[in-house]
Structures are given as structure tokens and as C-alpha cells.
C-alpha positions as a printed NumPy array, in Angstrom:
array([[-126.315, -110.31 ,   45.966],
       [-128.966, -108.511,   43.064],
       [-131.914, -106.08 ,   43.869],
       [-135.001, -107.03 ,   42.811],
       [-135.136, -103.471,   40.554],
       [-132.117, -105.315,   39.146],
       [-133.576, -108.531,   37.693],
       [-134.86 , -109.3  ,   34.318],
       [-137.295, -111.987,   36.629],
       [-140.847, -110.353,   36.933],
       [-143.278, -112.764,   37.283],
       [-146.184, -110.033,   37.083],
       [-144.727, -108.518,   33.977],
       [-146.849, -109.546,   30.783],
       [-143.269, -109.979,   28.316],
       [-141.723, -112.02 ,   31.058],
       [-144.779, -114.236,   30.984],
       [-144.4  , -114.388,   27.412],
       [-141.227, -116.026,   27.506],
       [-139.321, -116.427,   30.698],
       [-136.458, -117.881,   29.66 ],
       [-133.706, -115.168,   28.863],
       [-134.599, -114.198,   32.8  ],
       [-133.747, -117.459,   33.634],
       [-130.38 , -116.974,   31.671],
       [-129.476, -114.107,   33.789],
       [-130.618, -115.316,   36.907],
       [-128.42 , -118.179,   36.513],
       [-125.519, -115.678,   35.837],
       [-126.386, -113.926,   39.123],
       [-125.079, -117.265,   41.105],
       [-126.978, -120.322,   42.611],
       [-129.38 , -118.437,   44.773],
       [-130.913, -115.318,   44.64 ],
       [-133.123, -113.625,   46.979],
       [-136.217, -112.112,   45.796],
       [-137.92 , -109.614,   48.33 ],
       [-141.443, -109.325,   46.127],
       [-142.2  , -112.952,   47.196],
       [-139.904, -113.707,   50.419],
       [-138.483, -116.065,   48.571],
       [-135.001, -117.747,   47.741],
       [-134.925, -118.223,   43.686],
       [-132.962, -121.12 ,   42.831],
       [-132.241, -121.226,   39.099],
       [-129.755, -123.853,   38.279],
       [-130.442, -127.508,   37.457],
       [-128.157, -129.037,   39.584],
       [-129.326, -127.222,   43.102],
       [-132.916, -127.79 ,   41.523],
       [-132.474, -131.756,   41.567],
       [-130.546, -132.233,   44.386],
       [-132.643, -129.756,   46.6  ],
       [-135.78 , -131.789,   45.804],
       [-134.318, -134.55 ,   47.132],
       [-132.924, -132.686,   50.174],
       [-134.976, -133.78 ,   53.694],
       [-133.822, -130.225,   55.089],
       [-136.679, -128.988,   53.077],
       [-140.118, -129.889,   53.07 ],
       [-143.436, -129.169,   51.53 ],
       [-144.824, -128.67 ,   55.051],
       [-143.895, -127.62 ,   58.008],
       [-146.554, -128.14 ,   60.538],
       [-145.404, -131.546,   60.992],
       [-142.368, -130.102,   63.273],
       [-143.119, -126.712,   64.087],
       [-146.348, -124.408,   64.603],
       [-146.711, -121.077,   62.555],
       [-145.471, -118.986,   65.349],
       [-141.935, -121.313,   66.051],
       [-141.818, -121.009,   62.066],
       [-141.956, -117.211,   62.16 ],
       [-145.089, -117.641,   59.774],
       [-148.333, -116.1  ,   60.055],
       [-151.32 , -117.967,   59.999],
       [-153.488, -118.708,   56.838],
       [-156.44 , -116.023,   56.708],
       [-159.385, -117.923,   58.825],
       [-161.79 , -117.162,   55.626],
       [-159.568, -119.144,   53.407],
       [-159.82 , -122.263,   55.703],
       [-161.838, -124.454,   53.409],
       [-158.693, -124.306,   51.095],
       [-155.807, -124.813,   53.708],
       [-157.909, -127.784,   54.621],
       [-158.517, -129.415,   51.182],
       [-154.412, -128.577,   50.15 ],
       [-152.886, -129.639,   53.277],
       [-154.282, -133.34 ,   53.732],
       [-153.316, -134.213,   50.247],
       [-149.934, -136.153,   50.045],
       [-148.353, -133.176,   47.897],
       [-148.387, -131.075,   50.695],
       [-147.348, -133.689,   53.208],
       [-144.464, -135.108,   54.729],
       [-143.554, -138.305,   56.14 ],
       [-144.368, -140.387,   57.722],
       [-148.483, -139.139,   56.548],
       [-146.945, -138.659,   53.249],
       [-145.498, -142.255,   53.377],
       [-148.682, -143.969,   54.322],
       [-151.034, -142.04 ,   51.512],
       [-148.945, -142.226,   48.789],
       [-148.349, -146.047,   49.628],
       [-152.377, -146.776,   48.986],
       [-152.543, -144.333,   45.671],
       [-149.494, -146.278,   44.08 ],
       [-151.843, -149.363,   44.08 ],
       [-153.533, -147.502,   41.106],
       [-150.483, -146.378,   39.335],
       [-148.404, -149.702,   39.101],
       [-146.519, -150.158,   35.424],
       [-149.331, -152.921,   34.788],
       [-152.64 , -150.787,   35.987],
       [-151.049, -148.077,   33.781],
       [-150.311, -149.937,   30.946],
       [-154.149, -151.528,   30.87 ],
       [-155.096, -148.326,   30.652],
       [-153.655, -147.359,   27.051],
       [-156.36 , -149.204,   24.778],
       [-158.65 , -146.453,   26.563],
       [-156.388, -143.629,   26.251],
       [-155.568, -143.752,   22.553],
       [-159.459, -144.996,   21.449],
       [-160.447, -141.112,   23.188],
       [-157.454, -139.46 ,   22.049],
       [-158.507, -140.84 ,   18.471],
       [-162.289, -140.24 ,   19.102],
       [-161.688, -136.354,   20.405],
       [-159.539, -135.656,   17.35 ],
       [-161.502, -137.239,   14.686],
       [-164.596, -134.644,   16.1  ],
       [-161.775, -131.863,   15.548],
       [-161.052, -132.656,   12.193],
       [-164.892, -133.27 ,   11.18 ],
       [-165.087, -129.639,   12.652],
       [-162.191, -128.84 ,    9.792],
       [-160.525, -127.211,   13.229],
       [-161.139, -125.44 ,   16.5  ],
       [-159.402, -125.053,   20.254],
       [-156.896, -127.789,   20.557],
       [-157.233, -126.847,   24.295],
       [-160.993, -127.322,   24.652],
       [-161.739, -130.088,   22.072],
       [-158.578, -132.06 ,   23.061],
       [-155.964, -131.098,   25.548],
       [-158.363, -130.958,   28.183],
       [-161.379, -133.296,   27.817],
       [-158.786, -136.473,   27.412],
       [-156.956, -136.195,   30.862],
       [-159.772, -134.983,   32.662],
       [-161.845, -138.098,   31.629],
       [-158.745, -140.576,   31.964],
       [-158.437, -139.112,   35.858],
       [-162.178, -139.384,   36.437],
       [-162.887, -142.543,   35.29 ],
       [-159.668, -144.243,   37.243],
       [-161.438, -141.837,   40.234],
       [-164.826, -143.111,   39.373],
       [-167.01 , -140.098,   38.423],
       [-169.497, -140.411,   36.409],
       [-169.26 , -138.866,   33.3  ],
       [-172.758, -136.65 ,   33.859],
       [-170.499, -135.251,   37.008],
       [-167.746, -134.306,   35.486],
       [-168.918, -130.895,   33.855],
       [-167.592, -128.614,   37.038],
       [-164.003, -130.58 ,   37.144],
       [-162.029, -128.529,   35.538],
       [-163.492, -125.544,   36.619],
       [-163.378, -126.43 ,   40.332],
       [-159.618, -127.118,   39.768],
       [-158.917, -124.065,   37.735],
       [-160.048, -121.967,   40.482],
       [-158.296, -124.131,   43.402],
       [-154.972, -123.866,   41.302],
       [-155.12 , -120.144,   40.979],
       [-153.996, -120.318,   45.071],
       [-150.846, -121.989,   43.658],
       [-149.54 , -118.714,   42.203],
       [-147.193, -116.181,   43.545],
       [-149.336, -113.285,   45.884],
       [-152.965, -114.501,   44.822],
       [-154.803, -111.96 ,   44.873],
       [-158.187, -111.789,   47.006],
       [-160.568, -112.625,   43.984],
       [-158.356, -115.907,   43.314],
       [-158.749, -116.545,   47.347],
       [-162.068, -116.526,   47.274],
       [-162.502, -118.664,   44.187],
       [-160.031, -121.385,   45.406],
       [-162.479, -120.975,   48.829],
       [-165.55 , -121.687,   47.045],
       [-164.342, -124.21 ,   44.938],
       [-162.689, -126.225,   47.877],
       [-165.856, -126.098,   49.716],
       [-168.268, -127.247,   46.22 ],
       [-165.809, -130.099,   45.179],
       [-164.74 , -131.233,   48.929],
       [-169.002, -131.133,   49.241],
       [-169.207, -133.421,   45.748],
       [-166.913, -135.952,   46.997],
       [-168.024, -136.231,   50.538],
       [-171.626, -137.496,   48.94 ],
       [-169.768, -139.814,   46.073],
       [-167.611, -141.769,   49.219],
       [-170.762, -142.359,   51.045],
       [-172.25 , -143.886,   47.843],
       [-169.091, -145.688,   47.365],
       [-169.76 , -147.135,   50.755],
       [-173.01 , -148.254,   49.787],
       [-172.184, -149.502,   46.236],
       [-168.24 , -149.888,   45.731],
       [-166.959, -150.204,   42.21 ],
       [-163.384, -151.003,   40.757],
       [-162.49 , -147.326,   40.934],
       [-159.8  , -145.754,   43.329],
       [-161.825, -144.307,   45.315],
       [-163.719, -147.551,   46.439],
       [-159.957, -148.626,   46.24 ],
       [-159.113, -146.   ,   49.17 ],
       [-162.144, -146.946,   51.318],
       [-161.569, -150.47 ,   51.177],
       [-157.992, -150.097,   51.97 ],
       [-159.262, -147.359,   55.081],
       [-161.797, -150.238,   56.434],
       [-159.115, -153.307,   55.876],
       [-156.731, -151.242,   58.915],
       [-154.739, -148.498,   56.441],
       [-155.736, -145.703,   58.249],
       [-157.002, -143.015,   55.645],
       [-159.543, -139.892,   57.155],
       [-162.345, -139.363,   54.9  ],
       [-160.813, -135.733,   54.592],
       [-157.683, -137.722,   53.137],
       [-159.482, -139.31 ,   50.652],
       [-161.169, -136.352,   49.468],
       [-157.865, -133.858,   49.674],
       [-156.173, -137.464,   47.798],
       [-159.136, -137.571,   45.089],
       [-158.748, -133.617,   44.669],
       [-155.128, -133.694,   44.157],
       [-154.953, -136.732,   41.928],
       [-157.742, -134.783,   39.671],
       [-155.706, -131.368,   39.75 ],
       [-152.25 , -132.667,   39.558],
       [-153.697, -135.422,   36.848],
       [-154.474, -132.971,   34.345],
       [-153.07 , -129.333,   34.368],
       [-149.481, -130.651,   34.036],
       [-151.175, -132.698,   30.68 ],
       [-153.498, -129.859,   29.39 ],
       [-150.569, -127.422,   29.743],
       [-147.683, -129.333,   28.575],
       [-150.01 , -130.072,   25.374],
       [-151.27 , -126.506,   23.675],
       [-147.528, -125.286,   25.082],
       [-145.782, -128.28 ,   23.021],
       [-147.922, -127.584,   19.714],
       [-147.595, -123.754,   20.2  ],
       [-143.815, -124.798,   19.86 ],
       [-144.015, -126.596,   17.218],
       [-145.95 , -124.341,   15.16 ],
       [-143.439, -121.742,   15.953],
       [-140.341, -124.454,   14.679],
       [-142.217, -125.735,   11.636],
       [-138.658, -128.154,   11.127],
       [-139.408, -129.781,   14.298],
       [-142.851, -130.071,   13.234],
       [-142.253, -131.55 ,    9.693],
       [-139.541, -134.233,   11.178],
       [-142.361, -135.158,   13.66 ],
       [-144.781, -135.797,   10.261],
       [-141.94 , -137.38 ,    8.784],
       [-141.232, -140.056,   11.274],
       [-143.725, -140.74 ,   14.242],
       [-141.596, -142.906,   16.016],
       [-139.722, -139.682,   17.543],
       [-143.454, -138.924,   19.785],
       [-141.838, -140.305,   23.198],
       [-138.646, -138.03 ,   22.361],
       [-140.643, -135.255,   21.509],
       [-142.944, -135.485,   24.719],
       [-139.832, -135.158,   26.691],
       [-138.432, -132.714,   25.165],
       [-141.727, -130.103,   24.68 ],
       [-142.398, -131.303,   28.728],
       [-138.641, -129.348,   28.869],
       [-138.682, -126.918,   26.419],
       [-141.611, -125.11 ,   27.184],
       [-141.986, -126.072,   30.875],
       [-145.731, -126.535,   32.004],
       [-144.991, -126.141,   35.96 ],
       [-142.52 , -123.337,   36.012],
       [-141.963, -123.369,   39.661],
       [-141.76 , -125.521,   43.178],
       [-141.919, -124.661,   46.6  ],
       [-140.028, -126.214,   49.618],
       [-139.848, -124.863,   53.293],
       [-136.47 , -124.655,   54.721],
       [-136.75 , -127.375,   57.654],
       [-132.952, -126.802,   58.914],
       [-130.716, -124.243,   57.925],
       [-128.937, -125.121,   54.796],
       [-125.643, -123.652,   52.855],
       [-125.811, -122.874,   48.893],
       [-122.754, -121.691,   47.748],
       [-121.88 , -119.728,   50.793],
       [-125.113, -118.463,   51.372],
       [-126.849, -119.683,   54.558],
       [-130.784, -120.431,   53.844],
       [-132.146, -120.18 ,   57.417],
       [-134.727, -122.273,   59.19 ],
       [-138.249, -120.94 ,   58.006],
       [-137.315, -119.508,   54.727],
       [-138.965, -120.428,   51.397],
       [-137.376, -121.808,   48.359],
       [-138.425, -121.157,   45.118],
       [-137.131, -123.912,   42.719],
       [-137.351, -123.002,   39.067],
       [-138.214, -125.895,   37.129],
       [-138.335, -123.809,   33.864],
       [-134.583, -122.749,   34.712],
       [-133.327, -125.479,   35.47 ],
       [-134.693, -127.277,   32.11 ],
       [-132.375, -124.167,   30.113],
       [-129.148, -124.718,   31.826],
       [-126.997, -125.169,   29.483],
       [-124.663, -127.189,   32.067],
       [-127.246, -129.895,   31.251],
       [-128.497, -129.409,   27.705],
       [-126.717, -128.585,   24.39 ],
       [-128.187, -125.905,   22.795],
       [-131.328, -125.611,   25.805],
       [-132.86 , -122.679,   23.596],
       [-133.3  , -124.828,   20.888],
       [-136.267, -127.161,   20.659],
       [-134.971, -130.69 ,   19.28 ],
       [-137.425, -133.098,   19.068],
       [-134.557, -135.818,   18.17 ],
       [-132.879, -134.966,   21.521],
       [-131.517, -138.167,   23.203],
       [-130.779, -137.05 ,   26.492],
       [-133.263, -135.123,   28.179],
       [-132.62 , -135.485,   32.322],
       [-135.642, -132.972,   32.304],
       [-137.196, -132.012,   36.211],
       [-140.763, -131.47 ,   35.052],
       [-142.229, -133.692,   36.965],
       [-140.516, -133.099,   39.864],
       [-138.07 , -135.456,   42.037],
       [-137.685, -136.96 ,   45.211],
       [-140.304, -138.552,   47.236],
       [-142.865, -136.069,   45.57 ],
       [-142.244, -137.338,   42.135],
       [-144.764, -137.043,   40.025],
       [-146.628, -140.493,   40.818],
       [-148.907, -140.103,   38.033],
       [-145.937, -139.242,   35.374],
       [-145.964, -142.853,   33.425],
       [-149.502, -142.154,   32.688],
       [-149.158, -138.066,   31.691],
       [-146.764, -139.319,   28.96 ],
       [-149.125, -141.946,   27.327],
       [-151.947, -139.197,   26.834],
       [-149.494, -136.773,   25.625],
       [-147.749, -139.332,   23.291],
       [-151.608, -140.618,   22.171],
       [-152.861, -137.241,   22.011],
       [-149.637, -136.087,   19.611],
       [-149.953, -139.506,   17.606],
       [-153.521, -139.101,   16.632],
       [-153.158, -135.371,   15.793],
       [-150.208, -136.71 ,   13.585],
       [-152.144, -139.574,   11.989],
       [-155.46 , -138.011,   11.639],
       [-154.496, -134.542,   11.065],
       [-151.353, -134.044,    9.019],
       [-151.847, -130.488,    7.498],
       [-152.709, -129.145,   11.03 ],
       [-152.048, -125.756,   11.502],
       [-152.467, -122.399,   13.679],
       [-155.133, -120.113,   12.696],
       [-154.799, -117.761,   15.371],
       [-151.737, -116.157,   17.826],
       [-152.426, -118.079,   21.058],
       [-153.13 , -115.466,   24.08 ],
       [-151.397, -116.896,   27.232],
       [-152.973, -117.172,   30.639],
       [-151.568, -114.67 ,   33.068],
       [-150.101, -116.831,   35.509],
       [-146.291, -117.898,   36.04 ],
       [-146.102, -121.15 ,   37.882],
       [-148.381, -123.004,   36.156],
       [-147.705, -121.856,   32.432],
       [-150.455, -122.529,   29.674],
       [-152.506, -120.852,   26.759],
       [-155.867, -119.359,   27.265],
       [-156.275, -121.495,   24.077],
       [-154.89 , -122.977,   20.807],
       [-157.323, -122.111,   17.585],
       [-155.999, -124.626,   14.929],
       [-157.162, -125.446,   11.333],
       [-157.081, -127.969,    8.88 ],
       [-155.41 , -126.615,    5.179]])
């Protein structure tokens, strides 16, 4: 088994962060599971294994529904981080059945095909408005001018967060998501705790206001479901709202800028899109695969499992490498080539199993809307400056993407 020093995989190395895909190819050549001491995890790089493990009920996003920290051989979180863990641990992404099932059933009512389809005119209109502003200015930062405001506005609208209150949402989300990186720093933890306290406090006040003056929004719907007998604590409402906001825009924002950066580096593919806008749906899927916004997804081993003759014991943590799985040549022909016409594209960027992204259909609508608006209104869009990549591994994105119209 490879020693960490023998691996090109290094999630803190700027060169790796710039392009992790060659290192993934090396990992896949080493085997189906590789022990990685720096993060105390087992890395799983192959598509078939990642896909299967996402559906394997011997693994869980949480373990406290079955074990104490001590039983599981894990150190409890630091007491000063409690606000973050309280917020995070009551969201359905980090819950297992039956709590996960109960909360997802309630939230799924807001993401039915009919409900999502009804949002299409709003999403397209907003995308067109944002792109029109970018065009009128002759360019700008695609991240802050289009990629961020579109999905943040959509999920905030669904939740019922007033437009005047939306300013802190993105910074709160960014600080909370910093805790999802591997071995986050003390500063990252402090920012996540502060954002958790502030965001939770805001939502607690909003929930109280919605109890008095319910609307047609999701928070009002969760309150009504609770009053009608579906058990949902206030903390679960708060955690669900935060999860939906974070998950409802982080992937879309990063997929947008990662995607356009990839297109600028592959001008033949951008030219194909500009010549035929009907390729947009396939391009959205391909860009999600090609430079995956969520590179890694973690699961706890609740019962011993075996992978390729190696026993992974209960209490271990598995790191499923989505970015590697999406470049597995056993599944994708010429995986390192961007192909906006790719037809068979079983990428796992939205996960799988019971934790499959509930907002995937909405994310696809948002990505297609912004891409179509940019193709239609800004046919000469080009890169204005080389972008700087965020120093993150798990959530892969850019600091910004400066563009201009020539």
C-alpha cells in the first residue's frame, strides 16, 4: 500500500489544487482503496466503488444514531465548535434514517417536478437580467455578477428570505462551508462558528415572524407541517434552511465559473456551443463532470466492509473522490477531454443513494439558464485575466472569473 509521501495526491499543494486529475489517475492505478494517513481516511478513487458505496447502508454520514463518540473510537468535537456542529448535525445531509427520511419527505414537497418547473420563468428572467447587466458594463466578474446572485436569489426566494436580508447569506455560507475542508484551520473553525451563530439567530427570528405571518415559502411550509403533526423541531427547521441555502448555491456557483473557465481553455468546445445552443443541456452535464465542484464526499464505516480484499473497519472514514470517479476511463471515453456533445454521462457530481442532491433538477435549470443567457447576449465573451483558484480542495472553485466582451 502506498505511503502518503509516495503519492501525488496532496490536497494542500497549490499545484495539486490547480489540476488534481493527474494525481487521481495515479491513485486509480494504485488500487481501489488507499490509506491516507494525513487525514486518517481511506481514499476511494474508482467510479464503480464510489457509486456502490454511496448506496451502501453499512456506511453513514453520521454515526451517533448508533454509537457514542467513545464507542466509535472518535474524539468528540471541541466544545467551542458546538454551534457549528449543532447546526450541521441537524440537517438532513448529516442525518440517517429515520430522521433523514422524515425531514427529506417534508422538504421534497418543495422540489417536486411541478414546483421546480414553475420556477423556470423566474430563473430565466433573472439570468437574463444579470447577464444584461454584465453586457451593459462591457464585462466584469462572472462570479459576483452572474454565478453567485442567481442561485442565491432563487433559493432565498424559495425559503422566503426577504431581498433586503440576503446580503450576509453568501458570506455566512462560505464561512460555514470552510469546515467541510480537510483538517480545517482554527481560524476556519472560528469563522464557521460565528457564521453558525449569526445565521441561526437570523433564522430563529424569521421563523418566529413566519409563525405570525405565514406565506407561500418553504419556511412557512415547514412550520405548517410541524403544526399538522409532522415532527420537526425548530433546530431542524434552522438546519434545513441553512443546508438548502448552502447546498442550493455552492455547487451551482462553482460549476458556473469552473465551467466557463474550462470552456475558455477549450475554445473548440465553446465554439460548438455558440454554434448550437441546443447543446446546452449536454454541456451542463459535461462541465459538472469535467471539473467537479464537490471533489470529495465522506462517509463513516458503521459495519466492517471489504474493498478488493482490504477490510475497512468500523469507525474508519472513507473519502469518496468524486473528481476521480468522474474521470475514470473505465466509464468515460477520453475522460480528460472536454466534450460538450458527450451523450453517455453518468457522472456522480450530485451524489447518489439516499443523499442524492434533492435540488439537482433546480441546479440544472439554473446552470442552463445562465449559460444560455451568456451565449445569446454575450457571443463574444472572453477571458479578461487569468483566474485565481480558491485554496480549497473539497469545494472546488475560483476566487473570481474576469471576463470582457470583444
